[in-house]
Every structure is written in structure tokens, then in C-alpha cells.
N, C-alpha and C positions, 0 to 999 in steps of 0.2 A: 360580485364577487362572493365565491362564500370564504366565510371568518373557519379562523380554526376551532373556535367551537366545534361548526355543524362538522364540520371534515371528522374531528372525533368523536362525533354522535355517528356517522357514516362510517368510517370505518370498525366499529364492533360488527357490522356484519360479513367482512373481513379478515376477520382478524380469523378463526380459524383456518380459513384456506391459507395464509399467509404462514403459520406455524407448521402446517400439515408440508405447505412445499418445504418453507426451511427444515423441515425433517428429512424427506425424503433428498433431498441434495448434500445433507450431511449424512445421511448414512453412506453415499454413496459419491465419496469424494473422486475428486483429478485434478490429477497434474496439470503445469502451464502447459499448453496448446495441445491438452488433450480434452478438452473438457467438454465433449460430445455430445453426452446426453445430456448435462447440462443446458446446452446451447437448444437441444433438440427439445427438451420442456419448456425454455426460456420462449422457444420460436412459437409452440402450440398456444401457451396461457395469452399470449400477447395477440395472436391471430382471433383466437377464441374471444379476447376483448373487443374483436374491431380494427385492432390498430395494424399500419403497413408492416410487413417484417422482411428483412433483410438481411441474409444469415451468410456466414462464412467472410464476414468481414475484417480482415488481416487476418486470418485464419480462425479461428473458432466463436470472434464474434459474432457478436447480434445487435442490428439497430433497428428498434420500433418509432416507426412515428403516427405523431398522433395528430394530424389537424385541427386546426380550430373551425369557428364559425366562417365563411366567406363571407357576411359581414361586416367583419371586424379585420384590424390592420393593425397584429401586436409582433412581437420581437420571437424567433425562436430560441427556447430555451432545452440546452441538453442536460439530461440526469445520468449519471454514473455508477454504477456496480460493477467491483469484477468476482469473478468467476473460480478461480484456482484454488485447488487446496493444498496442502505442504504433506513434505515427506517426515508425517511424525507418528509413532505408534500411538495411539489415541487409550488414555488412561485415566477415562472417566466412565464412571458405570452409568449407562442410557440407557433405554429401553430400543433407541434410534442410533446407536453406535456405531460406528466407519461398517461397514462390513468391508473394505480395502483394508488386507493388513499391511498395517505400516504407511497406509497417508490418511489424515484426518486434516476437518477443517480446524486446523487451532488458530486461526485469524478473524474469523469470523466472516470471510467469503461468504457462507449460505446466508446467514442472514444477511446480507448485504443485497443477497441478490431476489431474496426474498421481500424484504422490503420496497426493492424498485416495484417490485411487481405488485405490489401491495399499494404503492403511487399511481400504478400505471389500472390499477382499476377503478380508485376513485376520480384517477381523473378523465376518465370513460365515460363515467358517467355525469361528467362536467365539461360534456366536451363543446355544449353551446356556448360557455360561458368562456373558455379559449380562447383571446385575442389571436395570439398566435399558433405556433405550433411545440408543441414537444418531442423532442428526442430522447428514446430510451437505449444506454449507450451500456452493454453487457461485454465486456471487457472478462479476453483472456489473461494470461502472464504475467498477471503484478508482480507475483512472489519470484519472476525470473532473475528478475536483479540487473538483467543486459540490457538488451534490447526492449522486454517487454512485451506487451500486447496493445499499448494507447499508440506506440506510434506507428504499426503497419496497421491498423483501424483507419487512425487520422491519413496517410498515405492511400487509404481506401474511400476516402470522403467525408469517413464520419461525422468530422466538424465541419459541413460544407454549411456556409449560410447559419452558423449557429452564433445568436449573441451573446446569451451567458452560457456559462456550464456550472453544475453542482455536482456533489458528492459529500459521502461520508462514511465514517469509517466506526466498526463498535469498537469500545474502547473497556479497558476495566480498569483504566488507573481511575477513572471517575463513577460517582454513585449514580446508580439505576437512576433513568431520566435527566441526566444530565448534558446539557450538549457545551462542549467547548470549542473555542475559535480563537484565530485572531487575524486581523490586517497582519498582508505582506510575508515576509517568510512565517512556514509554519512550521515546514519536517526540509530535512539535510538534503544535500546532493551525497547520496550512496558510493565513491566509489572504490572499487575492490581490485586490490594486488596480490599478483604473485610475486615470490623472490625463491630464484634456484640459483643456489648457492655452490661454487665445483672447489672443492678442494683437493687433496691428494690421502685417501687411506692408507693404514694399514695398522700394525699391532697394537692394541689396545696399553700395553707396557711400553710401546717405545713413541709417545706423543711427537717428540722431538721430530722425527725421521717423516713425520704426517705434516699437513694443512687439515687442521682437521673442521670440517663446515659446521659441527655441533657446537663447539666453540665459538667460532666464528659468528654463527647463529644469536647465539646469547648475546654477542656483541651490539650487534645489529640492534636485540629488542630494545636492551640497553640504548643504545643510542637514540634510536628515534623516536624514545619519548621527551624528547630536548625540546623536538621540536612546539610541542605545542606547551612546555611550558616556558623557555627562552627565546624561540623564534621567530613566534606569529604572537602578535596584540593580542593581548588576555580579554581584550572587550570582545572579540569575536571566539564567534565558537567554535571548538574544532575538535573532535577525537580521533586517536588511532588506535588501535587492536591486530595485534597479532591474533587471529584466532584458529590458526593451525599450523602445527609443526610436525613435519616426519623425515627419517633420517635412523638410520642404520637398520641391521638385520641380529647381531648380535651381541654379547656382552664383553664382548673382548675384541673386537674389529670396530677400528676406526673407519667412517666410512669417507664415501667421494666426495655424497653429495648431502644436502639438506634444501627444504624445500618449505619455506614459508607462506602460509594465505594470509587473510585481512581483510582491512576495511578502515577506510577515511572519510571520516563526515566532517561534510563544514554547512555553514549558511549563507556565503554568497558566493559569486564565480573570484575578486582577486584572491580570498583568502585559499579558495579552494584549489586555485593555479598555483601558487607560492609554497603549498603543503606539500604537494604533489612533487615540487619542481626541488625543493628544499630534503622529501622523502628518499628521492633518488639520487642526490649528492650526497646524503649520509648514509646509506647503503653502501654505494660505490668506494667511499672514500673506506668505511671501514672492513668492507674486505679487502680491498688492497692493502689497506695497513698488513693483515696479516697472512698475506698472500694469496688470496681467495680469490678466483672471479665469483663474475655475479649476474644473472639475466633478471632484470624486471618487467613486467607485466601489467597495466591497468588495465582492468577492462573497460572495453572498448560500450559508446554508445548509451552508460548511466543514467540513469535520472538525474534531472536537475534538479536544483532547487524546489521546493512548492510554493509557490507564494501565491497566494489570498490577494488579490484586491481592496486596494480598504476602502475606497468610496461603496464599493458592491457588499463588503463583507458590513459595514455600520448597516446597512439595508436588512443585510440577513438577521443581526443581531435581533432588529425590531420582533424582522418574522416568526425567529425561533421563540423569544420571549412570551411571544403572544399564545402561544403550545400552553395551557392552562394541564398540571399534572408534571412539569417539567420547569427547571431552571437553566439559565444560560451562563458561561460565564467566559472571560477570556483569559486562555493561556499560555505559557511559556512554550516557546520553539521547541520543538522534539528533535532527535537524532537520528532516529528513524527516516526510513528514505519513501516515496511511493511515486507512482507510474501517474498518477493522478495530474504529477506537474507538468507532462507533456499536452493537455487538455488544458491546463490553466494557463500554457503559452500561446494557445491559439484563442482565445476567447477573453473575456473576465468572467470572472467568476470565484467561487469559494468550496474549500473543502475543509469539512466540518466530524469535527469527533460525535459519539452517543455512547454517554456511561451504561455499564453495564453489572458494574460491581453490585453484588448484593448476597454480603457476610449470611445470611439467616438460610439462603439458598445455596451457600457452596459456592458465588459465584467472584472468586477472589483472585481464581490466580492468573499471571497476564497473558496476553497474547503471545500465540509462540508455544505454548506451554503444552505438557502431552494433559495436563489435567485442565486445560481452558474449557471454562463453559460459560454457557449466554442466556441471564435471565428472559427468559421469552415474551415477558411484560413489556417489553423496552419495545419491540415490535410497530409497534403500533403507532407511536410517535417519530418513529425513522420513516414510516410511509405516510405518516401525515406531514411531516415536515417536508418532504420533496416535493408534494405535490399543490403545498402552499406556495414555495418559493413559484414553482413551474408558473401557477396562477399568479401570484402578484406582478412577477420581473415579465411575464409572456407580455402583461399589462401595458407596459413603462414604455 
């Protein structure tokens, strides 16, 4: 079995290639379900390593399969990376800045692809040491926020015969080279909502002749904040945010309608169901009180809570701690959502973070910021961690 020290030495010969791939993807970001060039690059690289490739899985997804020694009988380990970018105008002056105006890899998915390909480079040279097999899952549409790309891949058989599944996410929340993870719930279920409030418009000088949907909206926004403070157990994390409100066309016209959009974030199914039911009740009541009508829609097929298997995560802690030049910490749950949650429902595994914060290089802006920047010195650690997990868990 290869030790972490050996893998760290070996990754040096691939580091320039990993960085080159990352920059190529960063220059050519693609939105959810449109990752055609990224998927093509991934498939070509996997084939060059002698890895079996299945393209067009769940749409633009790519699955690679590396079979281990026939003389050994082990487990099948899946390693996952997401590929899509965000509709963000890049505000970072880089020589490999996005060439697609208004699109940017502001969440680091370009690094995820590059690190997983780096792990594939390592593992392909250790094929004879693999007791089982490794599946490389390159997933589209993690940023879609609705159905996402994981579910279509699963429906196309990507998780068939998988015993364990692992994935990592680059993050500006932790210092460079820090692995952060926890067993149990790690990330929230993100339930998006849309509320249409229907009133009765009229002249701005005579509000009493109208049912003002803007005023009703303000009452709704105030009322739903009471859900978190007064209607849900305070030991259960819950976030409700109205992130968009649109109404009206002119300064002296009270409109007929107003539209609200936002998100509800929870870390367990009981709280999730109660929060959504209470939200609907309060919105309906507030609108009815002022004579308005409303229509409430929750985004369908949103991601479930991302839950790390506790026993598996204990072992992952030990594996990550063995990688020199890094540190491993236990983190608190995060209210962001993740499509990795669906893979973790199909096989035990762990999702973990890799810190890239480095003030000396200006890598301080958060994920999804137009100024998000990654310290590429961290990529080798991500590749080694994924390869090491595949080798260790494949033998179990």
C-alpha cells in the first residue's frame, strides 16, 4: 500500500499538469448542463491514462472506471468532482481569466476537476496495488440548485456497485492546506421558494383604494422571521432569507402584484418539513389579513441534507491527518447546500473541505465572489487525499 509520503513525492511530477488543466477549465467556464468542453477534456485525459470512460452520463457527466488487480478482491470506491461554473463576471486580474464574459469558476469547481484528474494520474500508476476498483464521477450542474446533476447520473447507473463515495470542496473559509470535515450532517438542505402576492393596484396618492402588494410583502418578510426565533426549536439550525423582491413600474403607481424569492436552509428532515409548513401558513395568513391573495411554490427535487457517515468519517480523519504539510480539523455544520448529498444517500462516505485562504497571495474572497481566487499550491494535497482514500478504502 502506498503511503501518503510516497504519494506526495509522486504528485510533484503531475503538479504542473494539474495546474495547467485547472487554468484551461478556468478560462473556459460553462454553466450547468452545458459543460460540453469540460466533459470532453475530462474524457480525453482519462482515456490517456488507460481508464475506461463512459460519457454523457446524466447529461454531460463523465464516469471513469479503473479496475484493480484481478488477483485481489476489494471494494469499489467512487470519487466525485463537479464541473459547472457560475453566472458571475470575474473581477480578478489573472493571466488565465475567464474568456466567457459573465461566467466564472467562482466556486472552485475547476480545481475540483483538476484535483480529481490528478488523483486519477496517481491511481493509474498504482493500478496493481488497487484491491478493488475506482469510479471517477465528474458531475454536471451542481450549481443548478433544483434537480442538479447527481440524480440524473445516479439514474444512469453511476453509483452501481459502489461501496464508498468521497468528494472534496475547495473553500476560502480555512487556511491553505486545512482539511475540514465532520461526521453526520455537514451541509443543509436548500429549499428555494417563490411567493406571488396579488393585491389591487391604483394611484399612489390613494393607497386606501388599493390592496398594496408591496406593503403586504413587507409584512410577510417581517412575519416569517418569527419562524426561526419563535416557532422552531432553537437547537435546530434554520435560516430563512428573502433574497429577491420585485414589484412596480413607477413612483406613483401602486402595482397589482409583488414577487418574493428566497431560501430555507435546514439540517434535518423534521425541521425542514415543519419550517416549510409554518412558512406557508404564515404567508397565507399575512396576505389574508390585508385582503391579498398569494401563491407559494417550493423548488422541487432540491438537495437533501449532506450527511457524512460517522464511522467512515472517523477513518477519513486518520487518512487526512497522515498527509504531511496539511492539518485536519473538525468543522461545524454549514448552511450551504450540496448535490454530493445524493451520492452519500447511495453509499457511505465523506464530503470534506480543503482550505485555500492565503492573504499573502490575495486569496481571501469567499466562494461565489467575483474576486474568488485559489492558491494553486493546495491542488496537490487534494489529489493526494482522494487517491489515498481510494487506496485505503478499496482494500477494506
